[in-house]
C-alpha positions in Angstrom: -20.9 8.5 11.5 -23.2 8.1 8.4 -22.8 11.8 7.6 -19.0 11.5 7.8 -19.0 8.5 5.4 -21.2 10.3 2.9 -19.1 13.4 3.1 -15.9 11.4 2.5 -17.4 9.6 -0.4 -18.6 12.9 -1.9 -15.0 14.2 -1.7 -13.6 11.0 -3.0 -15.6 10.8 -6.3 -14.2 13.9 -7.9 -10.7 13.1 -6.7 -10.9 9.7 -8.4 -12.2 11.3 -11.6 -9.4 13.9 -11.7 -6.6 11.4 -10.8 -7.8 8.8 -13.3 -8.0 11.4 -16.0 -4.4 12.5 -15.3 -3.4 8.9 -15.4 -5.1 8.3 -18.7 -3.6 11.5 -20.2 -0.1 10.7 -19.0 -0.1 7.1 -20.3 -1.9 7.8 -23.7 -0.9 11.4 -24.6 1.8 13.1 -22.5 4.3 10.3 -22.9 3.5 10.0 -26.7 0.8 8.1 -28.4 0.7 4.4 -27.6 1.3 3.5 -31.3 4.4 5.6 -31.5 5.9 4.1 -28.4 5.0 0.6 -29.4 6.3 0.8 -33.0 9.5 2.7 -32.1 11.2 5.8 -33.5 11.7 4.3 -37.0 7.9 3.8 -37.6 6.3 5.8 -40.4 3.6 8.3 -39.6 1.2 6.2 -41.7 1.9 3.1 -39.6 1.5 5.1 -36.4 -1.8 6.6 -37.5 -3.1 3.2 -38.6 -2.2 1.5 -35.3 -3.7 4.4 -33.3 -6.9 4.1 -35.2 -7.0 0.3 -34.7 -6.4 0.7 -30.9 -8.9 3.6 -30.6 -6.4 6.3 -29.7 -7.2 8.6 -32.6 -10.0 10.6 -31.1 -10.1 13.6 -28.7 -8.6 13.0 -25.3 -11.9 13.6 -23.4 -13.8 11.2 -25.6 -11.2 8.5 -25.2 -11.2 9.0 -21.5 -14.9 8.8 -21.3 -15.0 5.6 -23.4 -12.3 4.0 -21.2 -13.9 5.0 -17.9 -17.3 3.8 -19.1 -15.9 0.4 -20.0 -14.0 0.2 -16.8 -17.1 1.0 -14.7 -18.9 -1.8 -16.5 -16.1 -4.2 -15.7 -14.4 -4.2 -19.1 -10.8 -3.2 -18.7 -9.8 -4.2 -22.2 -7.4 -6.9 -23.4 -3.7 -7.1 -22.9 -1.6 -6.2 -25.9 1.1 -8.7 -25.0 -0.9 -11.7 -23.8 -4.3 -11.1 -25.4 -5.9 -12.0 -22.0 -8.7 -10.0 -20.5 -7.2 -7.4 -18.2 -9.9 -8.0 -15.6 -8.8 -11.7 -15.4 -5.2 -10.7 -15.0 -6.1 -8.2 -12.2 -8.4 -10.7 -10.5 -5.5 -13.1 -10.3 -2.9 -10.6 -9.0 -4.9 -8.3 -6.7 -5.6 -10.8 -3.8 -1.9 -11.4 -3.3 -1.1 -7.7 -3.2 -4.0 -7.0 -0.8 -2.9 -9.7 1.5 0.7 -8.6 1.5 -0.3 -4.9 2.2 -2.8 -5.8 4.9 -0.3 -8.1 6.7 2.4 -5.4 6.5 0.2 -2.6 7.8 -1.3 -4.8 10.5 2.0 -6.1 11.8 3.6 -2.6 11.6 0.7 -0.9 13.5 0.2 -3.6 16.1 3.9 -4.1 16.7 4.5 -0.4 17.0 1.7 0.1 19.5 2.5 -2.9 21.7 6.3 -2.8 21.7 6.6 0.9 22.3 4.2 0.7 25.2 6.1 -1.9 27.2 6.5 -0.3 30.7 9.4 -2.5 31.8 12.9 -2.1 30.5 11.7 1.2 28.9 15.3 2.5 28.2 16.4 -0.8 26.5 13.2 -0.9 24.4 13.6 2.7 23.3 17.3 2.2 22.3 16.4 -0.9 20.3 13.5 0.7 18.5 15.6 3.8 17.8 18.2 1.6 16.2 15.6 -0.3 14.2 14.0 3.0 13.1 17.3 4.4 11.7 18.0 1.1 9.8 14.4 0.8 8.5 14.2 4.3 7.2 17.6 4.4 5.6 17.9 0.9 4.1 16.1 0.5 0.7 13.4 -2.2 0.5 15.2 -4.2 -2.2 18.5 -4.4 -0.3 16.7 -5.4 2.9 14.8 -8.1 1.0 17.9 -9.5 -0.5 19.6 -9.4 2.9 16.7 -11.3 4.5 16.9 -13.9 1.7 20.6 -14.4 2.2 20.3 -14.8 6.0 17.1 -16.8 6.4 17.0 -18.7 3.1 20.5 -19.2 1.9 22.4 -19.4 5.2 19.9 -20.9 7.7 17.6 -22.4 5.1 14.6 -21.7 7.3 12.3 -20.1 4.7 11.8 -20.3 1.0 14.0 -18.1 -1.2 11.3 -16.6 -3.5 8.0 -17.4 -5.0 4.5 -17.7 -3.6 2.3 -20.5 -2.5 -1.6 -20.3 -2.5 -3.7 -21.2 0.5 -4.6 -24.4 -1.3 -1.0 -25.7 -0.8 -1.6 -25.5 3.0 -1.6 -22.8 5.6 1.9 -23.4 6.8 3.4 -23.5 3.3 1.5 -20.3 2.4 2.6 -18.4 5.5 6.2 -19.5 5.2 6.3 -17.9 1.7 4.8 -14.7 3.1 7.1 -14.2 6.1 10.1 -12.6 4.3 8.0 -10.3 2.0 5.9 -9.1 4.9 9.0 -8.5 7.0 10.6 -6.6 4.2 7.6 -4.4 3.6 6.7 -3.7 7.2 10.2 -3.0 8.4 10.1 0.6 7.1 6.6 1.2 8.4 7.4 -0.1 11.8 10.4 2.3 11.9 8.5 5.4 10.8 5.4 4.5 12.8 7.6 4.1 16.0 8.9 7.7 15.6 5.4 9.1 15.4 4.0 6.9 18.1 6.7 7.5 20.6 6.4 11.3 20.3 2.7 11.2 21.0 3.2 8.6 23.8 5.7 10.8 25.7 3.4 13.8 25.3 0.4 11.9 26.9 2.7 10.3 29.5 3.4 13.7 30.9 -0.3 14.7 31.0 -2.0 15.6 34.3 -4.5 12.6 34.2 -1.5 10.2 33.9 0.2 11.8 36.9 -3.1 11.5 38.8 -3.4 7.8 37.9 0.1 7.2 39.2 -0.7 9.0 42.4 -3.6 6.6 42.9 -1.2 3.7 42.8 -2.4 2.2 39.5 0.2 -0.1 38.0 2.5 1.1 35.2 1.3 -1.7 32.9 -2.4 -0.7 33.3 -1.5 3.0 32.9 0.5 2.2 29.7 -2.0 -0.2 28.0 -5.3 1.1 29.4 -4.8 4.9 29.4 -1.8 6.0 27.3 -2.0 3.5 24.4 -5.6 4.3 23.3 -4.9 8.0 23.4 -1.7 7.6 21.4 -3.3 5.7 18.5 -4.8 8.7 16.6 -1.6 10.0 15.1 -0.5 6.5 14.3 -3.7 5.7 12.4 -3.4 9.1 10.6 0.1 8.4 9.5 -0.7 4.8 8.6 -3.5 6.1 6.3 -1.2 8.6 4.7 1.4 5.9 4.1 -0.8 3.7 2.0 0.4 5.3 -1.2 4.0 4.6 -0.3 2.9 1.0 0.6 2.0 0.5 -3.1 5.5 1.5 -4.2 7.0 -0.7 -1.6 4.8 -3.6 -2.8 6.1 -3.2 -6.3 9.7 -3.5 -5.2 9.0 -6.3 -2.7 7.0 -8.4 -5.2 9.7 -8.0 -7.8 12.5 -9.1 -5.4 10.6 -12.1 -4.2 9.1 -13.0 -7.6 5.5 -12.8 -6.3 2.7 -12.6 -9.0 0.9 -9.6 -7.5 -0.1 -6.2 -8.8 3.4 -4.8 -8.5 4.9 -7.5 -10.6 2.0 -7.1 -13.1 2.7 -3.3 -13.4 6.4 -3.9 -13.9 5.8 -6.4 -16.6 3.2 -4.1 -18.3 5.6 -1.2 -18.3 8.4 -3.4 -19.8 6.0 -4.7 -22.5 4.4 -1.2 -23.1 1.0 -2.9 -22.3 -1.2 0.2 -22.0 -4.5 -1.4 -21.0 -2.8 -3.2 -18.1 -0.9 -0.1 -17.1 -4.2 1.9 -17.0 -6.0 -0.8 -15.1 -3.4 -1.2 -12.4 -3.0 2.6 -12.1 -6.8 3.0 -11.7 -7.0 0.3 -9.1 -4.2 1.8 -7.1 -5.9 5.2 -7.1 -9.2 3.8 -6.0 -7.6 1.4 -3.5 -5.7 4.2 -1.8 -8.8 6.3 -1.6 -10.8 3.5 -0.1 -8.1 2.6 2.4 -7.9 6.3 3.5 -11.7 6.2 4.0 -11.2 3.1 6.1 -8.6 5.0 8.1 -11.1 7.8 8.7 -13.7 5.3 9.9 -11.2 3.8 12.3 -10.7 7.2 13.9 -14.3 7.0 15.0 -13.8 3.6 16.6 -10.7 4.8 18.4 -12.0 8.2 19.4 -15.7 8.7 20.0 -15.3 12.5 19.7 -14.8 12.0 16.0 -18.2 10.4 15.7 -20.0 13.1 17.6 -18.3 15.9 15.7 -19.6 14.8 12.3 
């Protein structure tokens, strides 16, 4: 297991360097210099050159990238152009909410997929219901689903808050009530896509010889389903969940915007609107590193689910 962790980290480091360099180049060079974008089309070349020099964007690309990455590794992400706050403080305030939203969504989607699609009784009814949910979840956009849930559960029934976010200090119940609709919106798509992957693997294992032998021994369908088929069907689900983490970030941006939640998605949208380059770079770098780390976590989970992965590395 240790060898697998070290090998994954060795692969992850150059990938992070390459992706963050492309991010830095895209934001500060390929899309135009920050000064030219901030000052607009009518700005004079002298004004653009002066602002680029003041912001530190007048040197070679590799030098600028090295300076930015060195500062970021030391914890200095710069200051926001629009608010003059330390970017690290802005990220520290927004990141916990996005992490909580993402973890809730992935956990609910994975656990719900595994348990619901393994129910041995009323199998035909369950399959038809999950098939209908899968079609809706994959085809309906996140923002529309979020607005629909707000209209049903907040406007019509008034069971849940419309938008906003409440910290844990306001009380557990209050916090969770504000999280229900955003989590439901975000995990609806993942439950739908995860169900398609899981059911295909579940049916394949269900027709295996050892499952037929278990039925011949008189073992109950519930035990066969949850004790034998379910653990062996989890590997593709974990793989797909790990690959979906990048999409989860995009979904979080939309979800946080719809529900007016002060997370990383909302921070990124505000930074793009204000052309706040330090914030854009910081959020992009954290997304890249976060996806890499979560994929590493998915790899480690393989070893917990399937011991053969541990012995093979």
